[in-house]
N, CA, C and O atoms as CSV, one atom per row, in Angstrom:
chain,resi,resn,atom,element,x,y,z
A,1,MET,N,N,0.804,-1.177,0.000
A,1,MET,CA,C,0.000,0.000,0.000
A,1,MET,C,C,0.861,1.261,0.000
A,1,MET,O,O,0.494,2.292,-0.565
A,2,LEU,N,N,1.974,1.149,0.628
A,2,LEU,CA,C,2.893,2.271,0.667
A,2,LEU,C,C,3.362,2.621,-0.744
A,2,LEU,O,O,3.511,3.791,-1.098
A,3,GLU,N,N,3.581,1.618,-1.505
A,3,GLU,CA,C,4.001,1.829,-2.884
A,3,GLU,C,C,2.893,2.493,-3.688
A,3,GLU,O,O,3.154,3.365,-4.517
A,4,PHE,N,N,1.682,2.085,-3.443
A,4,PHE,CA,C,0.544,2.672,-4.126
A,4,PHE,C,C,0.429,4.149,-3.775
A,4,PHE,O,O,0.159,4.980,-4.642
A,5,THR,N,N,0.630,4.466,-2.529
A,5,THR,CA,C,0.547,5.842,-2.074
A,5,THR,C,C,1.646,6.663,-2.719
A,5,THR,O,O,1.421,7.789,-3.164
A,6,HIS,N,N,2.841,6.084,-2.766
A,6,HIS,CA,C,3.946,6.812,-3.394
A,6,HIS,C,C,3.678,7.024,-4.881
A,6,HIS,O,O,3.935,8.097,-5.428
A,7,SER,N,N,3.172,6.010,-5.502
A,7,SER,CA,C,2.917,6.160,-6.929
A,7,SER,C,C,1.809,7.171,-7.164
A,7,SER,O,O,1.858,7.938,-8.125
A,8,ARG,N,N,0.816,7.176,-6.298
A,8,ARG,CA,C,-0.237,8.175,-6.427
A,8,ARG,C,C,0.324,9.569,-6.155
A,8,ARG,O,O,-0.032,10.525,-6.845
A,9,GLU,N,N,1.163,9.687,-5.196
A,9,GLU,CA,C,1.782,10.976,-4.895
A,9,GLU,C,C,2.677,11.420,-6.048
A,9,GLU,O,O,2.725,12.598,-6.399
A,10,PHE,N,N,3.391,10.442,-6.633
A,10,PHE,CA,C,4.230,10.776,-7.779
A,10,PHE,C,C,3.384,11.237,-8.963
A,10,PHE,O,O,3.729,12.182,-9.673
A,11,ARG,N,N,2.269,10.541,-9.148
A,11,ARG,CA,C,1.386,10.957,-10.232
A,11,ARG,C,C,0.818,12.353,-9.966
A,11,ARG,O,O,0.731,13.181,-10.873
A,12,GLN,N,N,0.439,12.598,-8.727
A,12,GLN,CA,C,-0.074,13.927,-8.386
A,12,GLN,C,C,1.019,14.981,-8.551
A,12,GLN,O,O,0.796,16.071,-9.076
A,13,LEU,N,N,2.196,14.613,-8.085
A,13,LEU,CA,C,3.331,15.519,-8.211
A,13,LEU,C,C,3.651,15.749,-9.693
A,13,LEU,O,O,3.921,16.873,-10.116
A,14,ASP,N,N,3.614,14.670,-10.464
A,14,ASP,CA,C,3.858,14.777,-11.897
A,14,ASP,C,C,2.780,15.638,-12.558
A,14,ASP,O,O,3.075,16.454,-13.431
A,15,SER,N,N,1.530,15.448,-12.133
A,15,SER,CA,C,0.432,16.236,-12.678
A,15,SER,C,C,0.599,17.716,-12.325
A,15,SER,O,O,0.408,18.593,-13.168
A,16,VAL,N,N,0.960,17.979,-11.063
A,16,VAL,CA,C,1.196,19.361,-10.627
A,16,VAL,C,C,2.378,19.944,-11.395
A,16,VAL,O,O,2.349,21.106,-11.801
A,17,SER,N,N,3.410,19.138,-11.589
A,17,SER,CA,C,4.590,19.591,-12.326
A,17,SER,C,C,4.215,19.911,-13.772
A,17,SER,O,O,4.648,20.920,-14.328
A,18,ASN,N,N,3.404,19.038,-14.374
A,18,ASN,CA,C,2.944,19.300,-15.741
A,18,ASN,C,C,2.122,20.589,-15.800
A,18,ASN,O,O,2.285,21.397,-16.714
A,19,CYS,N,N,1.245,20.770,-14.822
A,19,CYS,CA,C,0.443,21.998,-14.768
A,19,CYS,C,C,1.339,23.221,-14.612
A,19,CYS,O,O,1.131,24.250,-15.254
A,20,ALA,N,N,2.342,23.086,-13.743
A,20,ALA,CA,C,3.271,24.201,-13.528
A,20,ALA,C,C,4.031,24.503,-14.818
A,20,ALA,O,O,4.229,25.666,-15.169
A,21,ASN,N,N,4.456,23.449,-15.522
A,21,ASN,CA,C,5.165,23.648,-16.794
A,21,ASN,C,C,4.254,24.312,-17.829
A,21,ASN,O,O,4.671,25.222,-18.545
A,22,LEU,N,N,3.001,23.842,-17.895
A,22,LEU,CA,C,2.046,24.456,-18.816
A,22,LEU,C,C,1.813,25.923,-18.460
A,22,LEU,O,O,1.757,26.789,-19.333
A,23,PHE,N,N,1.678,26.183,-17.152
A,23,PHE,CA,C,1.478,27.559,-16.699
A,23,PHE,C,C,2.692,28.413,-17.056
A,23,PHE,O,O,2.551,29.547,-17.513
A,24,ALA,N,N,3.900,27.850,-16.839
A,24,ALA,CA,C,5.130,28.582,-17.164
A,24,ALA,C,C,5.195,28.853,-18.667
A,24,ALA,O,O,5.584,29.941,-19.092
A,25,ASP,N,N,4.809,27.850,-19.471
A,25,ASP,CA,C,4.785,28.053,-20.926
A,25,ASP,C,C,3.806,29.163,-21.303
A,25,ASP,O,O,4.114,30.026,-22.125
A,26,LYS,N,N,2.624,29.126,-20.691
A,26,LYS,CA,C,1.617,30.158,-20.976
A,26,LYS,C,C,2.127,31.537,-20.561
A,26,LYS,O,O,1.931,32.525,-21.269
A,27,VAL,N,N,2.791,31.588,-19.390
A,27,VAL,CA,C,3.350,32.859,-18.923
A,27,VAL,C,C,4.403,33.349,-19.916
A,27,VAL,O,O,4.434,34.531,-20.260
A,28,ASN,N,N,5.268,32.433,-20.379
A,28,ASN,CA,C,6.299,32.816,-21.355
A,28,ASN,C,C,5.660,33.300,-22.659
A,28,ASN,O,O,6.081,34.307,-23.229
A,29,GLU,N,N,4.640,32.571,-23.126
A,29,GLU,CA,C,3.940,32.995,-24.342
A,29,GLU,C,C,3.315,34.375,-24.152
A,29,GLU,O,O,3.384,35.235,-25.030
A,30,SER,N,N,2.703,34.564,-22.982
A,30,SER,CA,C,2.075,35.860,-22.703
A,30,SER,C,C,3.114,36.967,-22.651
A,30,SER,O,O,2.879,38.072,-23.142
A,31,GLN,N,N,4.275,36.667,-22.048
A,31,GLN,CA,C,5.333,37.673,-21.983
A,31,GLN,C,C,5.863,38.003,-23.380
A,31,GLN,O,O,6.122,39.164,-23.696
A,32,GLU,N,N,6.021,36.963,-24.217
A,32,GLU,CA,C,6.474,37.202,-25.590
A,32,GLU,C,C,5.441,38.026,-26.359
A,32,GLU,O,O,5.783,38.957,-27.089
A,33,LYS,N,N,4.170,37.660,-26.177
A,33,LYS,CA,C,3.100,38.402,-26.853
A,33,LYS,C,C,3.081,39.847,-26.367
A,33,LYS,O,O,2.940,40.772,-27.167
A,34,LEU,N,N,3.225,40.041,-25.054
A,34,LEU,CA,C,3.258,41.386,-24.483
A,34,LEU,C,C,4.452,42.168,-25.021
A,34,LEU,O,O,4.347,43.362,-25.303
A,35,SER,N,N,5.583,41.487,-25.161
A,35,SER,CA,C,6.777,42.138,-25.698
A,35,SER,C,C,6.544,42.571,-27.148
A,35,SER,O,O,6.893,43.689,-27.528
A,36,ARG,N,N,5.947,41.674,-27.965
A,36,ARG,CA,C,5.647,42.028,-29.355
A,36,ARG,C,C,4.653,43.189,-29.412
A,36,ARG,O,O,4.807,44.109,-30.215
A,37,LEU,N,N,3.636,43.137,-28.554
A,37,LEU,CA,C,2.650,44.219,-28.524
A,37,LEU,C,C,3.298,45.537,-28.106
A,37,LEU,O,O,2.964,46.596,-28.637
A,38,SER,N,N,4.221,45.467,-27.157
A,38,SER,CA,C,4.931,46.682,-26.725
A,38,SER,C,C,5.764,47.248,-27.871
A,38,SER,O,O,5.801,48.459,-28.089
A,39,GLU,N,N,6.437,46.346,-28.607
A,39,GLU,CA,C,7.222,46.800,-29.760
A,39,GLU,C,C,6.313,47.434,-30.810
A,39,GLU,O,O,6.611,48.501,-31.345
A,40,ASN,N,N,5.199,46.758,-31.094
A,40,ASN,CA,C,4.250,47.299,-32.075
A,40,ASN,C,C,3.688,48.639,-31.610
A,40,ASN,O,O,3.507,49.554,-32.414
A,41,THR,N,N,3.412,48.751,-30.313
A,41,THR,CA,C,2.903,50.007,-29.762
A,41,THR,C,C,3.934,51.121,-29.946
A,41,THR,O,O,3.590,52.243,-30.317
A,42,ALA,N,N,5.197,50.796,-29.682
A,42,ALA,CA,C,6.261,51.794,-29.851
A,42,ALA,C,C,6.363,52.221,-31.318
A,42,ALA,O,O,6.523,53.403,-31.621
A,43,ILE,N,N,6.268,51.242,-32.221
A,43,ILE,CA,C,6.327,51.559,-33.654
A,43,ILE,C,C,5.151,52.447,-34.041
A,43,ILE,O,O,5.319,53.447,-34.740
A,44,LEU,N,N,3.958,52.072,-33.580
A,44,LEU,CA,C,2.764,52.857,-33.902
A,44,LEU,C,C,2.843,54.261,-33.312
A,44,LEU,O,O,2.420,55.227,-33.947
A,45,ARG,N,N,3.380,54.377,-32.108
A,45,ARG,CA,C,3.539,55.714,-31.516
A,45,ARG,C,C,4.483,56.568,-32.354
A,45,ARG,O,O,4.253,57.761,-32.551
A,46,GLY,N,N,5.553,55.934,-32.846
A,46,GLY,CA,C,6.478,56.656,-33.727
A,46,GLY,C,C,5.791,57.103,-35.006
A,46,GLY,O,O,5.983,58.230,-35.464
A,47,GLN,N,N,4.983,56.208,-35.582
A,47,GLN,CA,C,4.256,56.560,-36.802
A,47,GLN,C,C,3.249,57.671,-36.532
A,47,GLN,O,O,3.075,58.572,-37.352
A,48,ILE,N,N,2.585,57.604,-35.379
A,48,ILE,CA,C,1.631,58.659,-35.014
A,48,ILE,C,C,2.354,59.999,-34.909
A,48,ILE,O,O,1.858,61.020,-35.383
A,49,ALA,N,N,3.529,59.986,-34.283
A,49,ALA,CA,C,4.304,61.229,-34.156
A,49,ALA,C,C,4.675,61.765,-35.541
A,49,ALA,O,O,4.593,62.969,-35.787
A,50,GLU,N,N,5.086,60.859,-36.449
A,50,GLU,CA,C,5.417,61.289,-37.814
A,50,GLU,C,C,4.189,61.874,-38.510
A,50,GLU,O,O,4.279,62.902,-39.181
A,51,PHE,N,N,3.044,61.214,-38.345
A,51,PHE,CA,C,1.812,61.713,-38.963
A,51,PHE,C,C,1.415,63.066,-38.384
A,51,PHE,O,O,0.921,63.933,-39.106
A,52,GLU,N,N,1.631,63.247,-37.081
A,52,GLU,CA,C,1.307,64.536,-36.465
A,52,GLU,C,C,2.181,65.643,-37.048
A,52,GLU,O,O,1.708,66.751,-37.304
A,53,VAL,N,N,3.468,65.332,-37.257
A,53,VAL,CA,C,4.375,66.315,-37.865
A,53,VAL,C,C,3.929,66.611,-39.296
A,53,VAL,O,O,3.884,67.765,-39.721
A,54,THR,N,N,3.598,65.544,-40.033
A,54,THR,CA,C,3.128,65.721,-41.412
A,54,THR,C,C,1.852,66.550,-41.437
A,54,THR,O,O,1.694,67.434,-42.279
A,55,LEU,N,N,0.940,66.262,-40.509
A,55,LEU,CA,C,-0.311,67.014,-40.432
A,55,LEU,C,C,-0.042,68.484,-40.125
A,55,LEU,O,O,-0.625,69.372,-40.747
A,56,ALA,N,N,0.843,68.735,-39.162
A,56,ALA,CA,C,1.170,70.122,-38.811
A,56,ALA,C,C,1.775,70.849,-40.017
A,56,ALA,O,O,1.437,72.001,-40.291
A,57,ASN,N,N,2.675,70.161,-40.736
A,57,ASN,CA,C,3.278,70.773,-41.930
A,57,ASN,C,C,2.225,71.029,-43.002
A,57,ASN,O,O,2.238,72.066,-43.666
A,58,SER,N,N,1.313,70.071,-43.162
A,58,SER,CA,C,0.250,70.237,-44.162
A,58,SER,C,C,-0.661,71.401,-43.797
A,58,SER,O,O,-1.052,72.182,-44.665
A,59,LEU,N,N,-0.997,71.519,-42.524
A,59,LEU,CA,C,-1.853,72.624,-42.086
A,59,LEU,C,C,-1.154,73.964,-42.296
A,59,LEU,O,O,-1.781,74.943,-42.702
A,60,GLN,N,N,0.143,74.000,-42.017
A,60,GLN,CA,C,0.909,75.232,-42.222
A,60,GLN,C,C,0.955,75.582,-43.708
A,60,GLN,O,O,0.789,76.741,-44.087
A,61,ALA,N,N,1.181,74.567,-44.544
A,61,ALA,CA,C,1.210,74.800,-45.995
A,61,ALA,C,C,-0.156,75.269,-46.481
A,61,ALA,O,O,-0.245,76.128,-47.358
A,62,ARG,N,N,-1.215,74.709,-45.915
A,62,ARG,CA,C,-2.568,75.120,-46.298
A,62,ARG,C,C,-2.810,76.581,-45.928
A,62,ARG,O,O,-3.359,77.346,-46.722
A,63,LYS,N,N,-2.394,76.969,-44.709
A,63,LYS,CA,C,-2.560,78.367,-44.291
A,63,LYS,C,C,-1.806,79.298,-45.238
A,63,LYS,O,O,-2.319,80.346,-45.632
A,64,GLU,N,N,-0.581,78.906,-45.597
A,64,GLU,CA,C,0.224,79.731,-46.500
A,64,GLU,C,C,-0.447,79.824,-47.870
A,64,GLU,O,O,-0.487,80.897,-48.472
A,65,ALA,N,N,-0.971,78.709,-48.358
A,65,ALA,CA,C,-1.659,78.714,-49.657
A,65,ALA,C,C,-2.914,79.588,-49.599
A,65,ALA,O,O,-3.206,80.319,-50.545
A,66,GLU,N,N,-3.650,79.513,-48.497
A,66,GLU,CA,C,-4.843,80.355,-48.341
A,66,GLU,C,C,-4.463,81.831,-48.305
A,66,GLU,O,O,-5.155,82.673,-48.876
A,67,ARG,N,N,-3.349,82.137,-47.626
A,67,ARG,CA,C,-2.882,83.524,-47.559
A,67,ARG,C,C,-2.509,84.021,-48.957
A,67,ARG,O,O,-2.871,85.129,-49.352
A,68,ARG,N,N,-1.774,83.178,-49.701
A,68,ARG,CA,C,-1.396,83.569,-51.064
A,68,ARG,C,C,-2.628,83.703,-51.954
A,68,ARG,O,O,-2.693,84.588,-52.807
A,69,CYS,N,N,-3.593,82.830,-51.752
A,69,CYS,CA,C,-4.834,82.885,-52.537
A,69,CYS,C,C,-5.583,84.185,-52.253
A,69,CYS,O,O,-6.069,84.841,-53.175
A,70,GLN,N,N,-5.674,84.555,-50.975
A,70,GLN,CA,C,-6.346,85.807,-50.616
A,70,GLN,C,C,-5.616,86.999,-51.220
A,70,GLN,O,O,-6.238,87.946,-51.701
A,71,LYS,N,N,-4.284,86.938,-51.190
A,71,LYS,CA,C,-3.491,88.020,-51.768
A,71,LYS,C,C,-3.726,88.092,-53.278
A,71,LYS,O,O,-3.869,89.179,-53.838
A,72,ALA,N,N,-3.763,86.929,-53.932
A,72,ALA,CA,C,-4.006,86.891,-55.380
A,72,ALA,C,C,-5.415,87.383,-55.705
A,72,ALA,O,O,-5.616,88.093,-56.690
A,73,GLU,N,N,-6.390,87.006,-54.874
A,73,GLU,CA,C,-7.764,87.475,-55.096
A,73,GLU,C,C,-7.851,88.990,-54.935
A,73,GLU,O,O,-8.536,89.665,-55.703
A,74,ALA,N,N,-7.150,89.517,-53.930
A,74,ALA,CA,C,-7.148,90.971,-53.731
A,74,ALA,C,C,-6.499,91.661,-54.931
A,74,ALA,O,O,-6.976,92.694,-55.400
A,75,SER,N,N,-5.415,91.081,-55.415
A,75,SER,CA,C,-4.747,91.647,-56.589
A,75,SER,C,C,-5.658,91.570,-57.811
A,75,SER,O,O,-5.740,92.516,-58.595
A,76,ALA,N,N,-6.341,90.439,-57.966
A,76,ALA,CA,C,-7.267,90.283,-59.100
A,76,ALA,C,C,-8.409,91.285,-58.994
A,76,ALA,O,O,-8.828,91.864,-59.996
A,77,ASP,N,N,-8.914,91.490,-57.772
A,77,ASP,CA,C,-9.978,92.483,-57.579
A,77,ASP,C,C,-9.490,93.874,-57.961
A,77,ASP,O,O,-10.217,94.651,-58.580
A,78,SER,N,N,-8.253,94.178,-57.588
A,78,SER,CA,C,-7.674,95.476,-57.929
A,78,SER,C,C,-7.560,95.625,-59.448
A,78,SER,O,O,-7.879,96.679,-59.998
A,79,TRP,N,N,-7.102,94.561,-60.122
A,79,TRP,CA,C,-6.993,94.606,-61.583
A,79,TRP,C,C,-8.369,94.729,-62.226
A,79,TRP,O,O,-8.539,95.475,-63.190
A,80,ARG,N,N,-9.356,93.999,-61.694
A,80,ARG,CA,C,-10.718,94.100,-62.237
A,80,ARG,C,C,-11.238,95.524,-62.118
A,80,ARG,O,O,-11.829,96.062,-63.055
A,81,LEU,N,N,-11.011,96.131,-60.954
A,81,LEU,CA,C,-11.460,97.502,-60.734
A,81,LEU,C,C,-10.774,98.452,-61.712
A,81,LEU,O,O,-11.413,99.334,-62.286
A,82,GLU,N,N,-9.467,98.263,-61.896
A,82,GLU,CA,C,-8.740,99.117,-62.836
A,82,GLU,C,C,-9.246,98.901,-64.264
A,82,GLU,O,O,-9.384,99.860,-65.023
A,83,CYS,N,N,-9.523,97.643,-64.632
A,83,CYS,CA,C,-10.066,97.357,-65.975
A,83,CYS,C,C,-11.429,98.002,-66.158
A,83,CYS,O,O,-11.720,98.558,-67.218
A,84,GLU,N,N,-12.263,97.932,-65.133
A,84,GLU,CA,C,-13.584,98.569,-65.216
A,84,GLU,C,C,-13.445,100.078,-65.380
A,84,GLU,O,O,-14.171,100.694,-66.161
A,85,LEU,N,N,-12.511,100.670,-64.641
A,85,LEU,CA,C,-12.271,102.105,-64.747
A,85,LEU,C,C,-11.793,102.475,-66.155
A,85,LEU,O,O,-12.277,103.438,-66.750
A,86,LEU,N,N,-10.839,101.702,-66.677
A,86,LEU,CA,C,-10.348,101.972,-68.034
A,86,LEU,C,C,-11.449,101.758,-69.067
A,86,LEU,O,O,-11.563,102.526,-70.022
A,87,SER,N,N,-12.250,100.726,-68.882
A,87,SER,CA,C,-13.360,100.471,-69.802
A,87,SER,C,C,-14.347,101.628,-69.777
A,87,SER,O,O,-14.860,102.043,-70.816
A,88,SER,N,N,-14.610,102.145,-68.582
A,88,SER,CA,C,-15.507,103.291,-68.445
A,88,SER,C,C,-14.925,104.506,-69.160
A,88,SER,O,O,-15.641,105.229,-69.853
A,89,ARG,N,N,-13.623,104.728,-68.988
A,89,ARG,CA,C,-12.976,105.860,-69.663
A,89,ARG,C,C,-13.028,105.689,-71.185
A,89,ARG,O,O,-13.260,106.651,-71.918
A,90,ILE,N,N,-12.809,104.453,-71.649
A,90,ILE,CA,C,-12.873,104.193,-73.095
A,90,ILE,C,C,-14.278,104.459,-73.610
A,90,ILE,O,O,-14.453,105.063,-74.668
A,91,ASP,N,N,-15.292,104.003,-72.852
A,91,ASP,CA,C,-16.684,104.248,-73.253
A,91,ASP,C,C,-16.978,105.744,-73.317
A,91,ASP,O,O,-17.620,106.218,-74.255
A,92,GLU,N,N,-16.499,106.489,-72.306
A,92,GLU,CA,C,-16.701,107.946,-72.314
A,92,GLU,C,C,-16.021,108.570,-73.529
A,92,GLU,O,O,-16.600,109.428,-74.196
A,93,GLY,N,N,-14.794,108.140,-73.816
A,93,GLY,CA,C,-14.064,108.659,-74.976
A,93,GLY,C,C,-14.779,108.327,-76.278
A,93,GLY,O,O,-14.844,109.155,-77.186
A,94,ALA,N,N,-15.318,107.112,-76.367
A,94,ALA,CA,C,-16.039,106.712,-77.584
A,94,ALA,C,C,-17.302,107.547,-77.755
A,94,ALA,O,O,-17.631,107.953,-78.869
A,95,ARG,N,N,-18.017,107.807,-76.648
A,95,ARG,CA,C,-19.218,108.653,-76.728
A,95,ARG,C,C,-18.840,110.079,-77.140
A,95,ARG,O,O,-19.500,110.687,-77.983
A,96,ALA,N,N,-17.771,110.601,-76.535
A,96,ALA,CA,C,-17.327,111.959,-76.886
A,96,ALA,C,C,-16.915,112.019,-78.352
A,96,ALA,O,O,-17.215,112.991,-79.045
A,97,TYR,N,N,-16.224,110.974,-78.826
A,97,TYR,CA,C,-15.815,110.927,-80.229
A,97,TYR,C,C,-17.041,110.888,-81.138
A,97,TYR,O,O,-17.095,111.585,-82.151
A,98,ALA,N,N,-18.036,110.059,-80.762
A,98,ALA,CA,C,-19.264,109.971,-81.570
A,98,ALA,C,C,-19.976,111.319,-81.588
A,98,ALA,O,O,-20.475,111.747,-82.628
A,99,ASP,N,N,-20.023,111.991,-80.429
A,99,ASP,CA,C,-20.656,113.318,-80.377
A,99,ASP,C,C,-19.912,114.303,-81.278
A,99,ASP,O,O,-20.527,115.051,-82.037
A,100,LEU,N,N,-18.571,114.291,-81.182
A,100,LEU,CA,C,-17.775,115.202,-82.013
A,100,LEU,C,C,-17.925,114.875,-83.494
A,100,LEU,O,O,-17.976,115.775,-84.332
A,101,ALA,N,N,-17.997,113.578,-83.814
A,101,ALA,CA,C,-18.187,113.195,-85.220
A,101,ALA,C,C,-19.542,113.700,-85.712
A,101,ALA,O,O,-19.656,114.160,-86.849
A,102,GLY,N,N,-20.566,113.617,-84.867
A,102,GLY,CA,C,-21.894,114.138,-85.228
A,102,GLY,C,C,-21.854,115.635,-85.442
A,102,GLY,O,O,-22.444,116.142,-86.396
A,103,VAL,N,N,-21.155,116.359,-84.554
A,103,VAL,CA,C,-21.026,117.813,-84.687
A,103,VAL,C,C,-20.278,118.142,-85.969
A,103,VAL,O,O,-20.653,119.075,-86.678
A,104,LYS,N,N,-19.218,117.385,-86.280
A,104,LYS,CA,C,-18.442,117.629,-87.501
A,104,LYS,C,C,-19.324,117.450,-88.732
A,104,LYS,O,O,-19.269,118.252,-89.664
A,105,VAL,N,N,-20.137,116.394,-88.732
A,105,VAL,CA,C,-21.034,116.166,-89.876
A,105,VAL,C,C,-21.992,117.343,-90.019
A,105,VAL,O,O,-22.226,117.827,-91.127
A,106,GLN,N,N,-22.545,117.801,-88.901
A,106,GLN,CA,C,-23.465,118.950,-88.959
A,106,GLN,C,C,-22.745,120.192,-89.474
A,106,GLN,O,O,-23.279,120.934,-90.299
A,107,LEU,N,N,-21.522,120.412,-88.977
A,107,LEU,CA,C,-20.757,121.579,-89.441
A,107,LEU,C,C,-20.425,121.459,-90.925
A,107,LEU,O,O,-20.506,122.439,-91.665
A,108,ASP,N,N,-20.051,120.260,-91.354
A,108,ASP,CA,C,-19.770,120.063,-92.785
A,108,ASP,C,C,-21.009,120.362,-93.618
A,108,ASP,O,O,-20.913,120.972,-94.682
A,109,GLU,N,N,-22.172,119.932,-93.134
A,109,GLU,CA,C,-23.423,120.205,-93.851
A,109,GLU,C,C,-23.700,121.708,-93.893
A,109,GLU,O,O,-24.103,122.248,-94.924
A,110,GLU,N,N,-23.476,122.382,-92.747
A,110,GLU,CA,C,-23.698,123.835,-92.715
A,110,GLU,C,C,-22.728,124.552,-93.646
A,110,GLU,O,O,-23.115,125.474,-94.364
A,111,ILE,N,N,-21.470,124.128,-93.631
A,111,ILE,CA,C,-20.469,124.748,-94.513
A,111,ILE,C,C,-20.877,124.547,-95.969
A,111,ILE,O,O,-20.797,125.467,-96.782
A,112,ALA,N,N,-21.314,123.331,-96.284
A,112,ALA,CA,C,-21.746,123.051,-97.665
A,112,ALA,C,C,-22.932,123.930,-98.028
A,112,ALA,O,O,-23.002,124.449,-99.142
A,113,MET,N,N,-23.862,124.100,-97.098
A,113,MET,CA,C,-25.031,124.933,-97.347
A,113,MET,C,C,-24.602,126.390,-97.552
A,113,MET,O,O,-25.101,127.057,-98.459
A,114,TYR,N,N,-23.677,126.891,-96.716
A,114,TYR,CA,C,-23.213,128.271,-96.868
A,114,TYR,C,C,-22.453,128.449,-98.183
A,114,TYR,O,O,-22.525,129.523,-98.781
A,115,ARG,N,N,-21.746,127.458,-98.639
A,115,ARG,CA,C,-21.041,127.544,-99.926
A,115,ARG,C,C,-22.061,127.702,-101.065
A,115,ARG,O,O,-21.917,128.518,-101.975
A,116,VAL,N,N,-23.101,126.864,-100.950
A,116,VAL,CA,C,-24.148,126.953,-101.978
A,116,VAL,C,C,-24.755,128.356,-101.956
A,116,VAL,O,O,-24.946,128.965,-103.009
A,117,LEU,N,N,-25.055,128.868,-100.771
A,117,LEU,CA,C,-25.623,130.219,-100.659
A,117,LEU,C,C,-24.639,131.267,-101.182
A,117,LEU,O,O,-25.027,132.194,-101.893
A,118,LEU,N,N,-23.383,131.111,-100.828
A,118,LEU,CA,C,-22.368,132.066,-101.258
A,118,LEU,C,C,-22.219,132.036,-102.783
A,118,LEU,O,O,-22.104,133.086,-103.416
A,119,GLN,N,N,-22.220,130.864,-103.356
A,119,GLN,CA,C,-22.100,130.752,-104.817
A,119,GLN,C,C,-23.314,131.368,-105.508
A,119,GLN,O,O,-23.183,132.034,-106.535
A,120,SER,N,N,-24.483,131.142,-104.940
A,120,SER,CA,C,-25.683,131.719,-105.561
A,120,SER,C,C,-25.657,133.238,-105.427
A,120,SER,O,O,-26.146,133.929,-106.320
A,121,GLU,N,N,-25.107,133.780,-104.347
A,121,GLU,CA,C,-24.992,135.236,-104.178
A,121,GLU,C,C,-23.980,135.792,-105.177
A,121,GLU,O,O,-24.183,136.862,-105.751
A,122,GLU,N,N,-22.913,135.070,-105.373
A,122,GLU,CA,C,-21.875,135.538,-106.285
A,122,GLU,C,C,-22.386,135.515,-107.720
A,122,GLU,O,O,-21.983,136.344,-108.536
A,123,GLU,N,N,-23.247,134.595,-108.024
A,123,GLU,CA,C,-23.772,134.473,-109.384
A,123,GLU,C,C,-24.778,135.575,-109.652
A,123,GLU,O,O,-25.016,135.865,-110.825
A,124,ARG,N,N,-25.346,136.169,-108.735
A,124,ARG,CA,C,-26.335,137.229,-108.963
A,124,ARG,C,C,-25.670,138.460,-109.270
A,124,ARG,O,O,-26.326,139.477,-109.495
């Protein structure tokens, strides 16, 4: 019976030892997994930092582009205003020219009429 007890104790001890080994293996696997996750986390944090820098640079470039766009729009507005002013002046000049051309035609007609009158007076 003593032998039976020892063998049962050995089996229990062996079973406990197997459980301990399995637990140790699981702990090692968990530690390895945790280590890989920590490495991946560090890599991802680095990538996040790079993306944040890229985002900040992109936002700065966008602000600069918006500033240049506003400046270009202001310049374009100034040119449009100047073009409108010149167009208005050209229109005024064209109207004045048309008025003067009309006056010239009337004067030419009057001169022609006075010539006819003068010639008829001279013929009498």
